[in-house]
A tleap script that builds the chain and sets N, CA, C and O, in Angstrom:
source leaprc.protein.ff14SB
mol = sequence {
  NMET ASP GLU VAL ARG GLY ARG LYS ARG THR
  VAL ALA GLU LEU GLN PRO GLY LYS GLN PRO
  SER VAL THR ALA TYR GLU GLU ALA LEU ASP
  ARG TRP ILE ILE ILE LEU ASP LYS PHE ALA
  LYS ASP GLN GLN MET ASP LYS ALA LEU LYS
  ALA LYS LYS ASP ARG GLU MET GLU ILE ALA
  ARG HIE ALA ARG GLU ASP SER ILE ARG LEU
  LEU THR GLU ARG ASN PRO GLN GLY GLY ILE
  GLN GLN ARG LYS ARG GLU LYS LYS LYS LYS
  LYS LYS LYS LYS LYS LYS LYS LYS LYS LYS
  LYS LYS LYS ASN GLY ILE CGLU
}
set mol.1.N position { -62.282 37.652 22.658 }
set mol.1.CA position { -62.839 38.812 23.047 }
set mol.1.C position { -61.614 39.479 22.421 }
set mol.1.O position { -61.921 40.536 21.869 }
set mol.2.N position { -60.891 39.308 22.378 }
set mol.2.CA position { -59.376 40.262 21.121 }
set mol.2.C position { -60.042 40.383 20.007 }
set mol.2.O position { -60.139 41.466 19.431 }
set mol.3.N position { -60.626 39.190 19.535 }
set mol.3.CA position { -60.633 39.634 17.838 }
set mol.3.C position { -62.155 40.485 17.490 }
set mol.3.O position { -62.516 40.855 16.373 }
set mol.4.N position { -62.967 40.678 18.903 }
set mol.4.CA position { -64.115 41.458 18.658 }
set mol.4.C position { -63.845 42.925 18.727 }
set mol.4.O position { -64.447 43.761 18.054 }
set mol.5.N position { -62.901 43.178 19.583 }
set mol.5.CA position { -62.272 44.628 20.143 }
set mol.5.C position { -61.646 44.797 18.412 }
set mol.5.O position { -62.233 45.332 17.471 }
set mol.6.N position { -60.606 44.298 18.414 }
set mol.6.CA position { -60.481 44.209 17.039 }
set mol.6.C position { -61.096 44.505 15.264 }
set mol.6.O position { -60.743 44.914 14.158 }
set mol.7.N position { -61.901 44.112 15.803 }
set mol.7.CA position { -63.213 44.117 14.948 }
set mol.7.C position { -63.977 45.422 14.567 }
set mol.7.O position { -64.374 45.863 13.488 }
set mol.8.N position { -64.035 45.874 15.841 }
set mol.8.CA position { -64.638 46.939 16.320 }
set mol.8.C position { -63.842 48.236 15.937 }
set mol.8.O position { -64.208 49.130 15.174 }
set mol.9.N position { -62.566 48.126 16.702 }
set mol.9.CA position { -61.394 49.522 15.263 }
set mol.9.C position { -61.829 49.516 13.963 }
set mol.9.O position { -62.188 50.480 13.287 }
set mol.10.N position { -61.741 47.772 13.517 }
set mol.10.CA position { -61.507 48.041 11.885 }
set mol.10.C position { -62.548 48.872 11.542 }
set mol.10.O position { -62.376 49.853 10.819 }
set mol.11.N position { -63.787 48.508 12.077 }
set mol.11.CA position { -65.036 49.198 11.498 }
set mol.11.C position { -65.255 50.513 12.102 }
set mol.11.O position { -65.873 51.411 11.529 }
set mol.12.N position { -64.782 50.603 13.170 }
set mol.12.CA position { -64.546 52.194 13.300 }
set mol.12.C position { -63.557 53.150 12.441 }
set mol.12.O position { -63.805 54.263 11.977 }
set mol.13.N position { -62.608 52.547 12.382 }
set mol.13.CA position { -61.617 53.340 11.573 }
set mol.13.C position { -61.983 53.497 9.674 }
set mol.13.O position { -61.396 54.029 8.732 }
set mol.14.N position { -62.984 52.880 9.804 }
set mol.14.CA position { -63.456 52.573 7.976 }
set mol.14.C position { -64.304 53.749 7.378 }
set mol.14.O position { -65.511 53.785 7.616 }
set mol.15.N position { -63.762 54.617 6.684 }
set mol.15.CA position { -64.298 55.535 6.287 }
set mol.15.C position { -65.712 55.202 5.905 }
set mol.15.O position { -66.167 54.059 5.851 }
set mol.16.N position { -66.504 56.557 5.590 }
set mol.16.CA position { -67.967 56.342 5.744 }
set mol.16.C position { -68.177 55.971 3.937 }
set mol.16.O position { -67.747 56.600 2.970 }
set mol.17.N position { -68.749 55.099 3.976 }
set mol.17.CA position { -69.535 55.007 2.526 }
set mol.17.C position { -68.292 53.547 1.445 }
set mol.17.O position { -68.384 52.876 0.418 }
set mol.18.N position { -67.446 53.738 2.390 }
set mol.18.CA position { -66.048 52.407 1.986 }
set mol.18.C position { -66.633 51.233 3.079 }
set mol.18.O position { -66.599 51.099 4.302 }
set mol.19.N position { -67.179 50.474 1.947 }
set mol.19.CA position { -67.546 48.800 2.673 }
set mol.19.C position { -66.891 47.880 1.766 }
set mol.19.O position { -67.185 47.714 0.582 }
set mol.20.N position { -65.650 47.084 2.656 }
set mol.20.CA position { -64.446 45.903 2.185 }
set mol.20.C position { -65.340 44.982 1.922 }
set mol.20.O position { -66.498 45.273 2.223 }
set mol.21.N position { -65.144 43.950 1.447 }
set mol.21.CA position { -65.516 42.735 0.989 }
set mol.21.C position { -64.946 42.031 2.643 }
set mol.21.O position { -63.873 42.084 3.245 }
set mol.22.N position { -66.683 41.205 3.020 }
set mol.22.CA position { -66.623 40.881 4.351 }
set mol.22.C position { -66.217 39.276 4.570 }
set mol.22.O position { -66.675 38.559 3.680 }
set mol.23.N position { -65.870 38.965 5.028 }
set mol.23.CA position { -65.659 36.821 5.243 }
set mol.23.C position { -67.048 36.999 6.262 }
set mol.23.O position { -67.459 37.922 6.965 }
set mol.24.N position { -67.585 35.478 5.924 }
set mol.24.CA position { -68.275 35.056 7.156 }
set mol.24.C position { -67.911 34.835 8.330 }
set mol.24.O position { -68.781 34.424 9.097 }
set mol.25.N position { -66.511 35.031 8.856 }
set mol.25.CA position { -65.924 35.348 9.974 }
set mol.25.C position { -66.169 36.464 10.855 }
set mol.25.O position { -66.488 36.516 12.043 }
set mol.26.N position { -65.845 37.726 9.605 }
set mol.26.CA position { -66.319 38.943 10.017 }
set mol.26.C position { -67.703 39.459 10.250 }
set mol.26.O position { -68.048 40.247 11.131 }
set mol.27.N position { -68.293 39.013 9.520 }
set mol.27.CA position { -70.326 38.763 9.441 }
set mol.27.C position { -70.329 38.337 10.640 }
set mol.27.O position { -70.942 39.023 11.458 }
set mol.28.N position { -69.618 37.025 11.131 }
set mol.28.CA position { -69.772 36.435 12.552 }
set mol.28.C position { -69.492 37.158 13.992 }
set mol.28.O position { -69.958 37.095 15.129 }
set mol.29.N position { -68.443 37.900 13.286 }
set mol.29.CA position { -67.542 38.862 14.115 }
set mol.29.C position { -69.073 39.992 14.200 }
set mol.29.O position { -70.005 39.644 14.924 }
set mol.30.N position { -69.123 40.770 13.723 }
set mol.30.CA position { -70.398 41.751 13.743 }
set mol.30.C position { -71.623 41.504 14.362 }
set mol.30.O position { -72.121 42.213 15.237 }
set mol.31.N position { -72.180 40.312 13.812 }
set mol.31.CA position { -73.422 39.729 14.613 }
set mol.31.C position { -72.712 39.760 15.920 }
set mol.31.O position { -72.940 40.810 16.519 }
set mol.32.N position { -71.869 38.887 16.594 }
set mol.32.CA position { -71.555 39.123 18.002 }
set mol.32.C position { -71.140 40.423 18.229 }
set mol.32.O position { -71.313 40.459 19.448 }
set mol.33.N position { -70.777 41.362 17.976 }
set mol.33.CA position { -71.130 42.442 18.381 }
set mol.33.C position { -72.090 43.398 19.185 }
set mol.33.O position { -72.159 44.042 20.232 }
set mol.34.N position { -72.931 43.024 17.808 }
set mol.34.CA position { -74.262 43.739 18.316 }
set mol.34.C position { -75.040 43.122 19.348 }
set mol.34.O position { -75.725 43.704 20.189 }
set mol.35.N position { -74.848 41.715 19.186 }
set mol.35.CA position { -75.406 40.747 20.643 }
set mol.35.C position { -74.669 41.489 21.579 }
set mol.35.O position { -75.511 42.173 22.160 }
set mol.36.N position { -73.005 41.850 22.279 }
set mol.36.CA position { -72.291 41.784 23.556 }
set mol.36.C position { -73.048 43.819 23.398 }
set mol.36.O position { -73.822 44.287 24.233 }
set mol.37.N position { -72.673 44.389 22.500 }
set mol.37.CA position { -73.693 45.758 22.989 }
set mol.37.C position { -74.863 45.886 23.299 }
set mol.37.O position { -75.244 46.823 24.001 }
set mol.38.N position { -75.687 44.925 22.811 }
set mol.38.CA position { -77.293 44.940 23.430 }
set mol.38.C position { -76.915 44.294 24.669 }
set mol.38.O position { -76.582 45.328 25.248 }
set mol.39.N position { -76.727 43.466 25.446 }
set mol.39.CA position { -76.288 42.912 26.137 }
set mol.39.C position { -75.988 43.779 27.186 }
set mol.39.O position { -76.651 43.886 28.217 }
set mol.40.N position { -74.559 44.650 26.787 }
set mol.40.CA position { -74.363 46.077 27.855 }
set mol.40.C position { -75.424 47.077 28.104 }
set mol.40.O position { -75.608 47.576 29.214 }
set mol.41.N position { -76.290 47.430 26.792 }
set mol.41.CA position { -77.020 48.122 27.053 }
set mol.41.C position { -78.123 47.626 28.241 }
set mol.41.O position { -78.185 48.329 29.250 }
set mol.42.N position { -78.635 46.923 28.186 }
set mol.42.CA position { -79.469 45.857 28.848 }
set mol.42.C position { -79.072 45.877 30.406 }
set mol.42.O position { -79.773 46.096 31.394 }
set mol.43.N position { -77.829 45.602 30.296 }
set mol.43.CA position { -76.761 45.379 32.035 }
set mol.43.C position { -76.955 46.931 32.679 }
set mol.43.O position { -77.378 47.101 33.823 }
set mol.44.N position { -76.532 48.187 31.649 }
set mol.44.CA position { -76.707 49.712 32.270 }
set mol.44.C position { -78.417 49.646 32.718 }
set mol.44.O position { -78.606 49.758 33.929 }
set mol.45.N position { -79.541 49.492 31.936 }
set mol.45.CA position { -80.928 49.820 31.700 }
set mol.45.C position { -80.980 49.379 33.191 }
set mol.45.O position { -81.348 50.195 34.037 }
set mol.46.N position { -80.579 47.956 33.582 }
set mol.46.CA position { -81.563 47.442 34.662 }
set mol.46.C position { -80.609 47.934 36.183 }
set mol.46.O position { -81.165 47.932 37.281 }
set mol.47.N position { -79.728 48.172 36.083 }
set mol.47.CA position { -78.556 49.233 36.952 }
set mol.47.C position { -79.443 50.301 36.817 }
set mol.47.O position { -80.514 49.828 37.198 }
set mol.48.N position { -79.571 51.109 36.596 }
set mol.48.CA position { -80.261 52.494 36.808 }
set mol.48.C position { -81.632 52.285 37.081 }
set mol.48.O position { -82.361 53.081 37.673 }
set mol.49.N position { -81.981 51.087 36.584 }
set mol.49.CA position { -83.700 51.076 36.915 }
set mol.49.C position { -83.442 50.383 38.705 }
set mol.49.O position { -84.114 50.703 39.686 }
set mol.50.N position { -82.874 49.898 38.690 }
set mol.50.CA position { -81.940 49.304 40.625 }
set mol.50.C position { -82.532 50.241 41.431 }
set mol.50.O position { -83.458 50.399 42.227 }
set mol.51.N position { -81.023 51.154 40.551 }
set mol.51.CA position { -81.020 52.750 41.085 }
set mol.51.C position { -82.046 53.714 41.458 }
set mol.51.O position { -81.964 54.484 42.416 }
set mol.52.N position { -83.087 53.617 40.583 }
set mol.52.CA position { -83.937 54.194 41.064 }
set mol.52.C position { -84.895 53.875 42.121 }
set mol.52.O position { -85.413 54.595 42.974 }
set mol.53.N position { -85.063 52.041 41.748 }
set mol.53.CA position { -86.363 51.959 42.794 }
set mol.53.C position { -85.535 51.484 43.832 }
set mol.53.O position { -85.854 50.358 44.212 }
set mol.54.N position { -84.577 51.989 44.406 }
set mol.54.CA position { -83.475 51.740 45.598 }
set mol.54.C position { -83.676 53.362 45.951 }
set mol.54.O position { -84.002 53.538 47.124 }
set mol.55.N position { -83.543 54.569 45.160 }
set mol.55.CA position { -83.473 55.715 45.544 }
set mol.55.C position { -85.162 55.739 46.063 }
set mol.55.O position { -85.295 56.098 47.233 }
set mol.56.N position { -86.195 55.466 45.466 }
set mol.56.CA position { -87.965 55.561 45.841 }
set mol.56.C position { -88.193 55.133 46.906 }
set mol.56.O position { -88.856 55.702 47.774 }
set mol.57.N position { -87.312 53.338 47.036 }
set mol.57.CA position { -87.958 52.721 48.297 }
set mol.57.C position { -87.090 53.533 49.629 }
set mol.57.O position { -87.720 53.770 50.659 }
set mol.58.N position { -86.154 53.786 49.558 }
set mol.58.CA position { -85.451 54.920 50.442 }
set mol.58.C position { -86.000 56.275 51.013 }
set mol.58.O position { -85.872 56.552 52.206 }
set mol.59.N position { -86.869 57.450 49.743 }
set mol.59.CA position { -87.682 57.943 49.968 }
set mol.59.C position { -88.712 57.719 50.983 }
set mol.59.O position { -89.016 58.344 51.999 }
set mol.60.N position { -89.332 56.266 50.232 }
set mol.60.CA position { -90.204 56.069 51.143 }
set mol.60.C position { -90.178 55.361 52.449 }
set mol.60.O position { -91.276 55.217 52.985 }
set mol.61.N position { -89.313 54.971 52.959 }
set mol.61.CA position { -88.802 54.349 54.497 }
set mol.61.C position { -88.248 55.816 55.540 }
set mol.61.O position { -88.135 55.713 56.762 }
set mol.62.N position { -87.901 57.346 54.641 }
set mol.62.CA position { -87.858 58.523 55.599 }
set mol.62.C position { -89.400 58.793 55.567 }
set mol.62.O position { -89.935 59.061 56.643 }
set mol.63.N position { -90.178 58.747 54.410 }
set mol.63.CA position { -91.436 59.228 54.895 }
set mol.63.C position { -91.788 58.608 56.395 }
set mol.63.O position { -91.746 59.267 57.434 }
set mol.64.N position { -92.089 57.423 56.310 }
set mol.64.CA position { -92.498 56.025 57.280 }
set mol.64.C position { -92.134 56.663 58.405 }
set mol.64.O position { -92.872 57.151 59.261 }
set mol.65.N position { -90.357 56.624 58.341 }
set mol.65.CA position { -89.474 56.896 59.590 }
set mol.65.C position { -90.572 58.951 60.444 }
set mol.65.O position { -91.009 58.982 61.594 }
set mol.66.N position { -90.668 60.035 59.582 }
set mol.66.CA position { -90.864 60.862 59.734 }
set mol.66.C position { -92.826 60.754 60.268 }
set mol.66.O position { -93.493 61.253 61.175 }
set mol.67.N position { -93.075 59.940 59.251 }
set mol.67.CA position { -94.289 59.792 60.397 }
set mol.67.C position { -94.371 59.536 61.717 }
set mol.67.O position { -94.914 60.222 62.583 }
set mol.68.N position { -93.618 58.180 61.857 }
set mol.68.CA position { -93.662 57.823 63.123 }
set mol.68.C position { -93.337 58.753 63.841 }
set mol.68.O position { -94.102 59.129 64.729 }
set mol.69.N position { -91.799 59.508 63.574 }
set mol.69.CA position { -91.297 60.067 64.639 }
set mol.69.C position { -92.670 61.267 64.956 }
set mol.69.O position { -92.952 61.469 66.137 }
set mol.70.N position { -93.515 62.060 63.791 }
set mol.70.CA position { -94.284 63.176 64.361 }
set mol.70.C position { -95.712 62.717 65.261 }
set mol.70.O position { -96.311 63.421 66.075 }
set mol.71.N position { -96.081 61.139 64.783 }
set mol.71.CA position { -97.074 61.034 65.913 }
set mol.71.C position { -96.048 60.757 67.216 }
set mol.71.O position { -96.584 61.406 68.115 }
set mol.72.N position { -95.133 60.275 67.644 }
set mol.72.CA position { -94.576 60.046 69.156 }
set mol.72.C position { -94.406 61.257 69.556 }
set mol.72.O position { -94.248 61.401 70.768 }
set mol.73.N position { -94.389 62.266 68.833 }
set mol.73.CA position { -94.259 63.499 69.308 }
set mol.73.C position { -95.138 64.257 69.711 }
set mol.73.O position { -95.050 64.915 70.748 }
set mol.74.N position { -96.008 64.257 69.007 }
set mol.74.CA position { -97.141 64.380 69.763 }
set mol.74.C position { -97.868 64.089 70.862 }
set mol.74.O position { -98.549 64.831 71.570 }
set mol.75.N position { -97.521 62.224 70.971 }
set mol.75.CA position { -97.931 62.096 71.641 }
set mol.75.C position { -96.889 61.013 72.740 }
set mol.75.O position { -96.689 59.840 72.423 }
set mol.76.N position { -96.411 61.508 73.784 }
set mol.76.CA position { -95.099 60.906 74.459 }
set mol.76.C position { -95.567 59.918 74.939 }
set mol.76.O position { -94.917 59.689 75.959 }
set mol.77.N position { -96.262 59.246 74.817 }
set mol.77.CA position { -96.823 57.734 75.517 }
set mol.77.C position { -96.285 56.796 74.439 }
set mol.77.O position { -96.253 55.567 74.488 }
set mol.78.N position { -95.959 57.421 73.675 }
set mol.78.CA position { -95.268 56.168 72.897 }
set mol.78.C position { -96.223 56.278 71.168 }
set mol.78.O position { -95.405 56.493 70.273 }
set mol.79.N position { -96.977 56.224 70.893 }
set mol.79.CA position { -97.963 56.198 70.017 }
set mol.79.C position { -98.985 55.673 69.707 }
set mol.79.O position { -99.157 55.089 70.777 }
set mol.80.N position { -100.038 55.317 68.969 }
set mol.80.CA position { -100.882 54.106 68.710 }
set mol.80.C position { -100.426 52.245 69.108 }
set mol.80.O position { -101.302 51.386 69.011 }
set mol.81.N position { -99.874 52.105 69.271 }
set mol.81.CA position { -98.784 50.682 69.804 }
set mol.81.C position { -99.330 51.239 70.691 }
set mol.81.O position { -100.560 51.220 70.746 }
set mol.82.N position { -98.480 51.975 71.754 }
set mol.82.CA position { -98.547 51.988 73.277 }
set mol.82.C position { -99.991 51.979 73.646 }
set mol.82.O position { -100.537 51.142 74.365 }
set mol.83.N position { -100.428 52.787 73.192 }
set mol.83.CA position { -102.211 52.601 73.603 }
set mol.83.C position { -102.947 51.458 73.066 }
set mol.83.O position { -104.160 51.250 73.044 }
set mol.84.N position { -102.357 51.038 72.807 }
set mol.84.CA position { -103.143 49.471 72.139 }
set mol.84.C position { -102.491 48.268 73.538 }
set mol.84.O position { -103.172 47.486 74.201 }
set mol.85.N position { -101.235 48.474 73.606 }
set mol.85.CA position { -100.886 47.844 74.690 }
set mol.85.C position { -101.513 48.194 75.783 }
set mol.85.O position { -102.131 47.262 76.299 }
set mol.86.N position { -101.578 49.169 76.307 }
set mol.86.CA position { -102.625 49.793 77.397 }
set mol.86.C position { -104.081 49.185 77.385 }
set mol.86.O position { -104.707 48.794 78.370 }
set mol.87.N position { -104.401 49.186 76.360 }
set mol.87.CA position { -105.701 49.116 76.720 }
set mol.87.C position { -105.988 47.724 76.692 }
set mol.87.O position { -107.109 47.416 77.098 }
set mol.88.N position { -104.986 46.506 76.178 }
set mol.88.CA position { -105.093 45.744 76.424 }
set mol.88.C position { -105.123 45.197 77.730 }
set mol.88.O position { -105.937 44.377 78.155 }
set mol.89.N position { -103.865 45.882 78.531 }
set mol.89.CA position { -104.004 45.967 80.034 }
set mol.89.C position { -105.299 46.087 81.137 }
set mol.89.O position { -105.605 45.328 82.057 }
set mol.90.N position { -105.727 46.937 80.821 }
set mol.90.CA position { -106.946 47.478 81.202 }
set mol.90.C position { -107.798 46.352 81.142 }
set mol.90.O position { -108.002 45.790 82.218 }
set mol.91.N position { -108.393 45.851 80.040 }
set mol.91.CA position { -109.286 44.430 79.622 }
set mol.91.C position { -108.883 43.245 80.890 }
set mol.91.O position { -109.576 42.632 81.702 }
set mol.92.N position { -107.496 43.280 80.614 }
set mol.92.CA position { -107.053 42.123 81.317 }
set mol.92.C position { -107.492 42.441 82.502 }
set mol.92.O position { -108.343 41.698 82.992 }
set mol.93.N position { -106.938 43.857 83.422 }
set mol.93.CA position { -107.287 43.760 85.249 }
set mol.93.C position { -108.592 44.124 85.076 }
set mol.93.O position { -108.835 44.597 86.186 }
set mol.94.N position { -109.760 44.242 84.339 }
set mol.94.CA position { -111.508 44.283 84.396 }
set mol.94.C position { -111.807 42.833 84.407 }
set mol.94.O position { -112.827 42.430 84.968 }
set mol.95.N position { -110.730 41.777 83.644 }
set mol.95.CA position { -111.651 40.287 83.830 }
set mol.95.C position { -110.975 39.883 85.102 }
set mol.95.O position { -111.601 39.176 85.891 }
set mol.96.N position { -109.537 40.335 85.421 }
set mol.96.CA position { -109.321 39.571 86.798 }
set mol.96.C position { -110.699 40.165 87.683 }
set mol.96.O position { -111.668 39.444 87.922 }
set mol.97.N position { -110.614 41.386 88.052 }
set mol.97.CA position { -111.182 41.586 88.859 }
set mol.97.C position { -113.324 40.659 88.627 }
set mol.97.O position { -113.883 39.803 89.313 }
set mol.98.N position { -113.621 41.137 87.857 }
set mol.98.CA position { -114.694 40.464 87.521 }
set mol.98.C position { -114.529 38.631 87.893 }
set mol.98.O position { -115.559 38.031 88.202 }
set mol.99.N position { -113.508 38.045 87.844 }
set mol.99.CA position { -113.237 36.695 88.180 }
set mol.99.C position { -113.124 36.719 89.827 }
set mol.99.O position { -113.712 35.921 90.557 }
set mol.100.N position { -112.231 37.813 90.289 }
set mol.100.CA position { -112.095 37.244 91.977 }
set mol.100.C position { -113.516 37.357 92.396 }
set mol.100.O position { -113.967 36.386 93.004 }
set mol.101.N position { -114.493 38.610 92.129 }
set mol.101.CA position { -115.649 39.066 92.378 }
set mol.101.C position { -116.293 37.970 92.244 }
set mol.101.O position { -117.128 37.780 93.129 }
set mol.102.N position { -116.197 37.082 91.361 }
set mol.102.CA position { -117.488 36.130 91.059 }
set mol.102.C position { -117.008 35.056 92.041 }
set mol.102.O position { -117.764 34.368 92.728 }
set mol.103.N position { -115.262 34.964 92.033 }
set mol.103.CA position { -115.243 33.515 93.036 }
set mol.103.C position { -115.208 34.284 94.404 }
set mol.103.O position { -115.069 33.481 95.327 }
set mol.104.N position { -115.261 35.124 94.675 }
set mol.104.CA position { -115.985 35.813 96.742 }
set mol.104.C position { -117.393 35.476 96.588 }
set mol.104.O position { -117.993 35.319 97.652 }
set mol.105.N position { -118.130 35.313 95.411 }
set mol.105.CA position { -119.798 35.419 95.460 }
set mol.105.C position { -120.407 36.829 95.230 }
set mol.105.O position { -121.609 36.955 94.997 }
set mol.106.N position { -119.813 37.570 95.279 }
set mol.106.CA position { -120.008 39.054 95.458 }
set mol.106.C position { -121.020 39.505 94.445 }
set mol.106.O position { -121.809 40.389 94.777 }
set mol.107.N position { -121.091 38.834 92.893 }
set mol.107.CA position { -121.532 39.034 91.745 }
set mol.107.C position { -123.054 38.430 92.289 }
set mol.107.O position { -124.008 38.372 91.513 }
savepdb mol mol.pdb
quit
């Protein structure tokens, strides 16, 4: 890794237009530098995309929470889920009454 850093400094210090003779080793280092730079750029892009996705998910979560809060404020009995539970309870009570009436022979 030190060789890569050293080669980067050497290339950066070169004056524009002056190209010294390059050995095969230096050429390999230059290629490796290109690969490492691309990898670092890709990682940076991935982090930026993940951060954007996290922000969008946070916004969506807040929107859902706000919607639920508004529903429960409008309906202090607990919103949609509470009403569903109450309907089920009523149905069960009706069924029990019918069974009781059948059992007693009222119907």
